[in-house]
N, C-alpha and C positions, 0 to 999 in steps of 0.2 A: 504494500500500500504506500502510495506516495503522499507523505504528509507535508512535504515542502510546498507543493502547489496549494494545498488547503490553507496553510499559514500565510502564504503570499497573497492569496485571493482575499483573505480576511483583512489584511493590512491595506490593500490597494483599493478596496471598494469604499467609496465615501458616502454615497446616497442609496442607490439601489442594491439590494442584497439578492444575488442570483440564486436560483434553485440549485442546490447541490445534492449529490448522492449522499445517502445516510452515512457511509463510512467517512466521507470528507467532513461532515458535520461533527462526528465523534472525534475525528483526528484533531480538530481545532481546540478541543479541550486540553490537549496535551502539548500544544505548541510551547516551546521554551522549556519543557520538562527535560531534565538531564537523565540519561540512562548510561549504564556502563557497557562499553563495547570492548570485547576482548580482542587481542591480536595474537593469532597462532602463527608462530614462526617455524615450527617443525616438530619433529619427534626425536626422542633420545632413546637409544637401545641400552638398557642396563641389565645386569645379571641379578639374580636373586641375592647374591652376596653383596652387590652394590647397594641394593635396597635395605638389606639387613644392617649395613654399616652406615646408613644415612644419618647424618648428624649436622648440626650447625657448623658451618665452615667447610663442609665437603665441597669439592670442586670437581666438575666433570668437563671433559673436552667436548666441544660442540662445533661442528663445521658449519659456520654461518656463511651463507652465500647471499650477499646483498642484492644480487640480480634476481634471485628466486622470489616469486610472488608470495605474499603472506595472506592469510585469511582474516577478515574482520568478522567477529562473531557476537551475536546477542544470545547468550546461553549456549545451546548446541546448534543454533541455526546460523548458517553462513549468510552474511549480509553482503559482502563484497570481497573482491580480490584487490590487493594493493601492492605497491613496491616502495621500498625505502628510497628516498632521494635526499641528498645533502645540499643545503644552501646556507651560505654564511656560517659554516661550522656547526649547524644544527641539523639533526635528522628529522625528516617529515615523512608522512605516508601519502603517496599519490594513488588515487583510486584508478585501477585498470578496468575493472568491470563490476557491475552490480548484478546480484542475483535477481532473477525475474520472479 
């Protein structure tokens, strides 16, 4: 569901209120509400021994490929694919595709 259009439509209409689909009306109630979006960068293969020895300070080697797309998640649902980009010494996420 595209909530961006519902939010923008609400801000841009000054006099007449167009008839909207019910889902657009309910989406307006949540405009501006912050939600947590997870970033999944990959998986790590560990042995049972590694898990048994897990403690604060444990360090694992991870082969991070900055060119490999990452997933943006809300709970277990994939929202989009993104890639890391660096600008001015900071890392950002650039959206590659959005799940339909």
